[in-house]
N, C-alpha and C positions, 0 to 999 in steps of 0.2 A: 284828632285821635278818635272822637265820638263818632265822627263820620265813617272813619274807617271800620270801626267796630260794627256800625249799622249795616254797611256794605256786606261785611263777612257774614253777619246773621242772616241776611236776605239770600247770599249766595247758597249757604248750606241748608237752611231751614224754612225759608218762606217758600210758599206754593202758589200765591196769587197770579203770578206770572205765567204759570203753567195753564191756567185756565183759558187763556187766549189761544184759539185755535187748537182746543184740546184734542178733538177728533183727528186732525191732521197730524199732530204731534205723536198721538198714539199709533196711527198707522204707519207713520215712518219708523217710529220706535219699533213697531212689530216687524217691519221689513228688515231692520237691522239685526234684531234678535233672531229671526228666522233664517237670515242668511248665515249668521254666525252659527247657528244650530246645524244647519246643513253642512258646513265646513266640518263641525264636530263630528257629525254622523259619519262622514267619509274618513276622518282620522281614526275614529273609534273603530269602524269596521276594518280598516286596514291594520291598526295595531292589535285588534283582537285576532285578526287571522294570523298574524305573527306570532303573538304570544301563546295562542292556543296549540301552536305547533311546537313551541319551546317547552311548555309547561304541560301538566297532565291533569285530568279531572279531579285527582286527589289533591293537588296543590290549590286549585280553586275552592275545592271542598274545604280544605283547613282554614283558608281565609273566610270563607263563607260561615263556618261555624262559629268562629270568633266573632265575625260582623254581627251575628244575631244579638249577642249579649252586649257588645260594645256599642252596637246601633241604638239599642233600648237606652243605655246610659246616657247616649248623646243627645236624646231628646230633652234633656234637662240643662243642657250647656247654653241655651238661647233663652228658655222659659217665655217663648213667643214675644221677646222684647223687640225684636227687629220688625214684626208685623206691626207692633203697637207704634213704632217710630214712623212706619210708612203710613199708617191709617189716620194717626191723630191729625186733626185740623190744623193745630198750632203747637209748636214745640220750641224749646229754648235750649241754648248751649249748655246750661246747668243741668236741664234734664237728661240730655243725651250723654254728658259727662258722667252723671250718676248711673245711668243704664250701662254705660261702657264698662265701669269698674265692677259693677254687678256681674256683668257677662264674663269679665276676666277672672273673678274669684270662683264662679260657678265652674268655668273651664278648668281651672287648676284642681278644685275639688273633685271633679269628675275624672281628671287624669289620675289623681292619686287613687280614687275609688277603682278604676279600671286596673291599675297596676296591682292593687290588692286583690282584685278578683282573679287575676291570671291562674293561681294554683287551683282555685275552685273550677274554673272553665276547663283545665286540663283534666281534672278529676271527674267532672260530669261526663264528658265525652270519652273518658279513657284514652286520652291522647296527649302524651307529654310535649310534643312538638308545638301545642298550642300555646304554651307559657310565654315564649319570647314574642310571638305574633301578637299576643294580647298586650304586652308591656310596650312594644314599639307602637302600636295603635294609640295607646294612651297618651303619648307625647304629642300626637297630633291634635287632640283637643285642645291643648294650650295653645298652640299655634293659631287654631281657628278662632279661639275666644277673643283674639286680638282684632279681628276683622269684622265681628257681627255688626257693630253700630256704623262702622264706616261703609260698608256694603249696604246697609239699610238706608243711609243718607244718599247714596247713588241712586237707589231705588226710588226713594221720595223725590227727588229731583228729576226723575225720568231720564237719567243719563244713560241711555241704553247702549250707546256705541262703546262708552266706557266699560260698562259691565260685561258686554259681549267679547271685547278685546282682552280683558282680564281672564275671563273663563277659558278662552281659546288658548291663550298663551300658557296658562298653568297647565291646561290639559296636556299641550304638546310636550312642555317640560317633563311632566309626569310620565308620559309614555316613552319618552326618550330614556329616562332613568330606569323605568320598568324593564323595557326591552333589553337594554344594556345589561342589567343585573341577570335577566333570564339567560341572556347569550353566555354570560360568564358562569352560569351553573348554579345561581343563588336560590333556585326553585321557587318555593312559596314565598320567600323573603322579597322576591322582585315584586310582588304585588303589593306588599307592605311599603316598600321603598317608594313605589309609584304614588301611592296615596299621600305619603308625607311630602313628597316633592310637590304635589298639587297644592296642599295646604300652604306650605311655606311660600311658594311663588305668588299664589293668590293673595296672601296676606300682604306681602311685601309690595306688590304692585298696587293693591288697593289703597295702602297707606300713602304711596307716592302720588296717586292720582287725586285723593280727596284732600289731603294737606290739612285736615282739621286735627287739632291737636286737644285731646280731652283735658279738661281741668280737674281739680280735685272733687270728689263726691260731696254733695251737700244734702242736708235735711231741709225739708218744707219746699222742695222743688216742684210739687205736684205730680209725682210720678206714680202716685198710688192708683189711679185709674188705669194707667198703662200696665202696671203690674197685674191688676184684675183681669185685663184683656188677655195679657200674656199668660196668666195662670189658667184661665179656661183653655187656651189653645194648647198649653202643656199638658192639661188633663187629657184633652182629645188625642193629642199625639201619643200619649203613654198607652191608652187602650188601643188606638189604631195601629201602634207599632207591633203590638202582640198579634193583632188580626192579620198584619201584613207580613210579619216574619216568623209566625209560629210555624209555618210550613217548614222553613230551613232548620228551625230549632228541633222539631220533633223528627224530621227525616234524618237530620245528623245524629240525633240520639238513638234512634231505632235502626237505622239503615247504613249509617256510616259516612264517610267523607266522599266517596266516589259518587253515591246517589245525590248527595248535596251539590257536588259539582255539576252533575248533569242537569238537575233541577234548576240551579241558579243560572246556568248559561241559557236554558230555554227561557227563563223569566227576563234575562236581560235581552235577548233577541227580540221577545215580544215587546219590550219596553222601548226599543230602539225608534221605532217610527212615532211612537207616542210622545216620547220625551223630546223629539225634534220639534213637535208643535206646541204641546202643553207647556214645556218649560219657558220658552221665549214669550209665549202669549201671557203666562202668569206673571211674568216680569212687568208687562205692560198693563195687564188687566187691573190689579189691584190698586196700583196708584191712580189709575184713570177713573175706575169705579169710585174710588174714595172721594175724588173730587166732585162727582156726579150725585152723591147720596142725597142731596137736597132737592134734587129734579127727578122724581120718580120715573116719569115717562122717558126722559132722556136716559136715565140709568137702565130701564128695562130695554129699551132699543139697542143701547151700546152692548148690553150683555148677550142678548139674543143673536145679534149679528157676530159676536165673538164665537159663540158656541157652534154657529152654523159654519163658520169657516174652520173650525177645528174638526167638525164632523166630516166636512167635505174633503179635507186633507187626510185625516187619519183612518177614516173607515175603509176607503179603497187601498190604503197602504197596508193595513193589517190583513185584509182580505187576500191581497197578493202574496203575503207571507204565508198565510194558511194553506193556499193552493200549491205555493211551491217550496213548502218547508223542508222537504227531504233533500232537494236540489241546494237550497240555501245552506243548510247545515253542512252538507258535503264541500261546499265552496269556502265558507267562512271558518269554519271550525276544523274541518278534515274528516276522514273516514272514522277514526276512533271515537267520535261523538255522534254516530249516527242515531242513537236512542233519543238524542234531543229532540228530534223531529216530531216524534209523537206526542210529547209534552207540549211542544210548541203549537201544534194543532189544537190541543185541549185548551190551553190557555188563551187561544185566539178568540174564542167566543166572548171571553171576558174583555179582551183588548178592544173589541168593537165597540163597546159602550163605556168602557172605563174612562176614557178621555173627557166625555161629557159629564160623567158622575163626578169626576174629580174637580171640576169647575163649581160645584156647589160650595166648596170651601171659600171661594171668592165672596159668594153672597153673604155667608155668615160673617166673614171678617169685616168686609166693608160696611155692612149695615149694623155692625156692633152687636151681633148676636152670637158671640162665641160661647155664651152659657148654654144656648140651645145645641151648639155644635158638640159641646162636652156631653150633654144629656143623651144626644142621639148616639154616640160612640158607646153609652152604657149598655144599650141593647144591640147595636149593630156589631160590636167587637166580638162579644161572646158567640153571637151566631156565627161568624166567620171562623173564629177559634174551633168551635164545636164541628163545623164542617171539615176541617183539617184533621180533627181527631178521627172522625168517621172514615176518612180516606187513608189514614197512615197504615192500616194492615196491608194495603196494596202498594206500598211504596210510593215513589215519585208520581207515577201514573194516578194511583188512587187519589193522592192528594190534589194534583192538577184537576181531576174530574170533580171532585166535591167542591173545591174552591170555586170552580167556574159555576157550578149550579148555584151555590149561595149567593154569589155576586149578581148573577143574572136575575135571580128571584128578588133580591133586596133592593135593586136599583129603583123600580117604581115606588117603593115605600120611602126610598130617600127623597125622590121628586115631591112625593105628597106631603113630606114633613117639611121641606124647605119652602114649598109653596103655599104653606097655611097662612104666611104674614110676607109682607114686603111686596114690592112691585112685580116680581116674578112669581108666576103661578105655576102650578104642575103641568097644566094643559099646555103651556108655552114650550116646554121641553119637547113635547111630542109633536107639535105643529111644526117645529123647526128641524127635528132630527129623524123622524120617521120616514119621510120620503127619501132621505139620503141613505138611511139603512136599508130600506127596501131595494133601492137601485144597487146598493153595494151588494146585497145577497143574491141578486138576480145576475149581476155581473160574475160573482164568485161560482155560482151554478154553471154558467156557460163556460167558464175556464176550466172547472172540473169535468165537464162533459168532454172538452176537447182532450184533456188527459186521458179519460176513459177510452176514447176512440183512437188515441195514439200512444199506446203503452210503451212503445219502444223509442220514443223521441228523446234525444239527449238533453241534458240540463242547459246547456249552453244556448241551444235553440228553444228548449221549452220555456225557460224563464221569460224571455222577451215576448214570445208569442202569447203566453198565458197573461202576461201583464196587459198587453195590447187588447186582447179579447176582454178582459175584466173592465179596462178603463173605457173602452168604446161602448161596451153594453150599459156601463154605469151612466155615461153622458147621454146616450140615446134615451134611456129609461127616463132621466131627468127632463129632457126635452119634451117627452110625451106627456108629462105630468104639469098641471098649472102651478102647484107649488114647487116643483122642481125648476120650472123655467124662472120662477122668482128667486130661487136660491142661486141659479146661475147668473141671473141679472145683478143680483147683490154683490156676488164675488167679483165680477167684472167692475162694478162701480168701485169697489174697495181698491182694486188695482189702479184705476184712474186716479183715486184720491192719493195714492202713493206718489204719483208723478207730479202732483202740485207743489 
C-alpha cells in the first residue's frame, strides 16, 4: 500500500523525471500544442463565419457588455493558485487538496456574486436583456472551479497532448451547441450556451484524464507561500483586467451594444494569430522555465529562443491581416461587419509587438517575482485606462487608436522594468526581435505597394498574392542580415529537434 501511494505521488506531483531531456520534451510539447492550436484556429474561423451570419453585432455586443463585468469577477476564481501549483519546486497531495477546495469555494462565491450583480449590470447599461445573460454566465464559474487544480497538475507534468486534446474537444462541443442554438433562433443565448458547454465538457474530461481525487482540506500544509504568489498574481490580474477590458466597458456605456460588437469582433480577429502561438507556447514555457530557474544561462537561452520563434511566426501573420483586413472581414464575418476592418488595422500595430510583451509574465512568475509584477500593474494599468478614456469621444475607432499608441509607447518601459533583475536583460528583447520586426514591416510595405498599384484586384486573388509577397520579402530580408540568418538557422534547428 505504501509503495502504491508513493507511485501515485510521483505520477501526479513529482517533476524530477521531467528534467531528463527537458529541451526535447518542451519542443515536442510545443509541437503538439501548436498543432492543436492550428486545428482550433481553423475550427474557430469556420464557426465564427457561420455564427456571424446567424447572429447580429448587437447579439455579440450584449454578451461582450456582460463579459466585461463577469470577466473581472472571474479574476478571483483562481487567485493565481494554478500558477503556484505549476511553479512550486515541490508539492504534496495535501497541499493540492487544500488549494482545490479553496478554488471551489471561491468559484461558488463568485457565481453567487455574479448572479447578484445581474440587475446592476442591466441598470448600468440600460438594457434589461443582460440580466439572464449574467445569471447563466454565473453558473459557468462553478463548473470551471472544479477543474483548476486538475488542469494545473496536467501542466505541471507537461502532459501537453492531454491538455491540447481536452481543449480541442471542448471547443468543438461548444461550437456545435452554439451554432445549433443560433440556428434555432436563440440569438445571444447561443453564445452563452456555447460558453457553458465548453466549461462543462472541459471539466468532465479533465477529471477523467487526471484521475486524482482531492482529499479534505488540512491546516499546516504549507500553502501560505503559494497563496502569497497567487495573491500577487491576482492583484496584477485585477488591474490588468481593467486595462484590457475598459475599452468594452466604456464603449458599451457610451456608444451601445452595436459598437461593442464591432470592436470586440475586431479584437478577436486581431488575437487569432497571436493566440495560436502564444497560448500553446505558454503552456510549455512556464513549466519548462520553472525547471531551469536554478541555471541562469540555460534559462536565458531557453527564453530567448522561445520569443524568437513567437516573433518569427506572429509578426508576419499579423502584418498579413493588416494588409488584407477588408478582404478578411468580408470573407469571415460578411458585409454587415465592414467597419471592423478599420479597427482591425488600428489594433494591428499593437498586435505586432504584443505577443513578445505578453511573455514577460513568464519571467515574473517563474522567477518568483510576482510582487514586482503587481507593482508594475499599478502604473501600467492606469496609463492604459487613461488612453481608453481619451479615445472614447470618437467611439470604437478612437479607442483603438489611443489604446495602440499607449501600448506601443509602454512596451520599452516594460522591457526595462523586467530586465533590471534576472538572467534576461532589456537589450536581449531588442537583439532577438528587432531584425524580425524590421523584416516584417518591409514585407508589409511591399504588399501594400502591390495593393496600391492594383486597386481593382479581387479578394480571392489578392489575399494569397499579398501574403506571398509579404512572406517572400520577409525571408529575403532576414537572409540579407547576419542576425536574420542566425534566426532562420535557429528556427531550422528547433524543427530538427522536434524530429528526434
